[in-house]
C-alpha positions as MATLAB code, in Angstrom:
seq = 'XXXXXXXXXXXXXXXXXXXXXXXXXXXXXXXXXXXXXXXXXXXXXXXXXXXXXXXXXXXXXXXXXXXXXXXXXXXXXXXXXXXXXXXXXXXXXXXXXXXXXXXXXXXXXXXXXXXXXXXXXXXXXXXXXXXXX';
ca = [
       0.000    0.000    0.000;
       1.272    3.492   -0.768;
       1.359    6.554    1.419;
      -0.289    9.675    0.046;
       0.163   13.218    1.364;
      -2.907   15.030    2.682;
      -3.733   18.554    3.766;
      -3.860   19.274    7.491;
      -6.037   21.807    9.268;
      -2.910   23.918    9.800;
      -2.223   23.817    6.038;
      -5.724   25.035    5.203;
      -5.584   27.867    7.737;
      -2.162   28.978    6.473;
      -3.454   29.019    2.882;
      -6.655   30.821    3.876;
      -4.656   33.510    5.698;
      -2.488   34.077    2.608;
      -5.551   34.236    0.338;
      -7.217   36.723    2.681;
      -4.081   38.872    2.809;
      -3.911   38.998   -1.005;
      -7.592   39.905   -1.282;
      -7.402   42.551    1.439;
      -4.225   44.071   -0.050;
      -6.206   44.704   -3.233;
      -9.487   45.592   -1.478;
     -11.228   42.646   -3.162;
     -14.357   41.137   -1.583;
     -14.345   37.414   -2.379;
     -15.231   33.968   -1.171;
     -12.381   31.477   -0.784;
     -12.986   27.717   -0.725;
     -10.435   25.027    0.084;
     -11.288   21.386   -0.622;
      -9.493   18.062   -0.274;
      -8.523   15.843   -3.201;
     -12.071   14.460   -3.441;
     -13.624   17.927   -3.563;
     -14.983   17.762   -0.015;
     -14.999   21.160    1.672;
     -12.329   21.807    4.278;
     -12.565   25.579    4.739;
     -14.763   28.309    3.281;
     -14.713   32.026    3.999;
     -17.016   34.617    2.482;
     -15.574   38.053    3.123;
     -17.841   40.912    4.137;
     -19.230   42.411    0.959;
     -18.739   39.321   -1.216;
     -21.810   38.447   -3.253;
     -23.984   35.551   -2.067;
     -23.456   33.515   -5.255;
     -19.683   33.703   -4.792;
     -19.792   30.921   -2.175;
     -21.297   28.429   -4.637;
     -18.993   29.510   -7.440;
     -15.840   29.316   -5.285;
     -16.752   25.795   -4.125;
     -17.524   24.786   -7.712;
     -14.176   26.050   -8.933;
     -12.342   24.241   -6.125;
     -14.226   20.970   -6.697;
     -13.645   21.103  -10.456;
      -9.941   21.750   -9.999;
      -9.549   18.949   -7.435;
     -11.511   16.426   -9.510;
      -9.625   17.134  -12.717;
      -6.220   17.949  -11.168;
      -6.095   21.028  -13.408;
      -6.602   24.775  -13.062;
     -10.128   25.757  -14.050;
      -8.587   28.121  -16.626;
      -7.612   24.966  -18.557;
     -11.300   24.070  -18.889;
     -12.304   27.639  -19.748;
      -9.842   27.520  -22.645;
     -10.970   24.034  -23.737;
     -14.605   25.155  -23.914;
     -13.558   27.962  -26.253;
     -11.824   25.408  -28.504;
     -14.516   22.741  -28.244;
     -17.881   23.895  -26.894;
     -18.825   20.268  -26.143;
     -16.499   20.450  -23.121;
     -19.104   22.623  -21.399;
     -20.737   19.360  -20.247;
     -17.514   18.031  -18.698;
     -16.954   17.580  -15.847;
     -20.573   17.228  -14.863;
     -21.577   20.101  -12.625;
     -18.145   21.701  -12.860;
     -17.399   25.398  -12.897;
     -15.334   25.936  -16.004;
     -13.843   29.385  -15.635;
     -10.633   30.712  -14.162;
     -10.205   30.969  -10.399;
      -9.635   27.388   -9.238;
      -6.195   25.835   -8.763;
      -5.195   22.314   -7.701;
      -2.890   21.983   -4.705;
      -0.064   19.680   -5.734;
       2.447   18.114   -3.324;
       5.054   15.508   -4.262;
       3.315   14.943   -7.584;
      -0.055   14.299   -5.932;
      -3.164   16.457   -5.925;
      -4.041   16.973   -2.259;
      -6.861   19.444   -2.825;
      -7.735   22.727   -4.498;
      -8.533   26.358   -3.850;
     -11.388   28.156   -5.578;
     -12.018   31.892   -5.375;
     -14.942   33.965   -6.615;
     -15.925   37.588   -6.398;
     -13.661   39.648   -8.659;
     -12.332   39.226  -12.203;
     -11.418   35.599  -12.901;
      -7.687   36.300  -13.281;
      -7.800   38.129   -9.925;
      -9.606   35.170   -8.342;
      -6.746   32.971   -9.562;
      -4.174   35.444   -8.212;
      -5.725   35.039   -4.753;
      -5.789   31.240   -5.027;
      -2.128   31.221   -6.093;
      -1.180   33.258   -3.014;
      -2.712   30.526   -0.873;
      -0.847   27.751   -2.664;
       2.412   29.696   -2.510;
       2.008   29.930    1.280;
       2.552   26.172    1.563;
       6.036   26.639    0.110;
];
């Protein structure tokens, strides 16, 4: 049997703090979702002023990224090339702002952000991933 890395509660809080710092630095009101490798929610924070729908979108981005082991921007681009991809993955959110969390070649989870421009959402998610070092 193999051993697989997994996120800890400390990891998720460290990433959330970094995401919050990036959002606050830019005065962005967002929701940040962190999920495990199966897409199960580990931590969600909706900042004051973030739109109500942003919580669903952030979780959808995180789940899509974890399930596919790819940034959601990959799927946004694929849909532009082949519109049939809009149905894959089922129930996924296929626009930029979700990033997989990779460790030792394994996907251990994902971060999804929603509330500002998609490239800014991704910038916030990247700050969280970078905090893991």
